[in-house]
C-alpha positions, 0 to 999 in steps of 0.5 A: 481463500482464493489463490489471488487473495493468497497472492495479495496477502503474500505481497503485503507481507513482502511489502511490510518486510521491505518497509521495515528493512528501510526503517519504517514503523508499521502502524497497521496492516489491512485496516478496514472501514466498511468496504474500503481498506488500507493495505499498510499504514506506516511512519517513515524515518522522516516521521511522515504518515505513509498510506501504502497501496500494495499491488501484487502480480505473479507476472506482468504479461497482461498489465502492470500492477501500477495500472490497477491504481486508477482514479476510483481506487485513489478515491477509495484510498482517500476516503479510507485515509480520511477515516483512519485519521479521524480514528488515529489522529497524526500531526505530521505530513501524510503521503500515499505510496504504492509498492508493487510486488511481482513474482511468486516467491520472496527470493525471486520477486521484484519490489518497486516502491513509488514514494508520493505516488499520487495526491488524491486532492488533485483528482 
């Protein structure tokens, strides 16, 4: 596996631990439909279904991890979320969050959680 894939997988593990610590129930990680995927699908303490996009970087010298969630990525997440809900119906409010993880180890990384980061219907 390429180094950037290892970094991304590690970031998703950090994000899962972070969410669990906040009381979220993790339903799925790395859920795939064709070429599209959902990094984390969780249920918040408020019983909202939360689709979480995780962006991991070792540093922010060149770009912010939030900038990687562009219009095309949001469209792909919306398609994947729609497919997920067809397979796993959930009768509650849905939201899309972004978690960024910057660093190279769990003790020295910075985690930022942007709740309700975007609404794909508004594109």
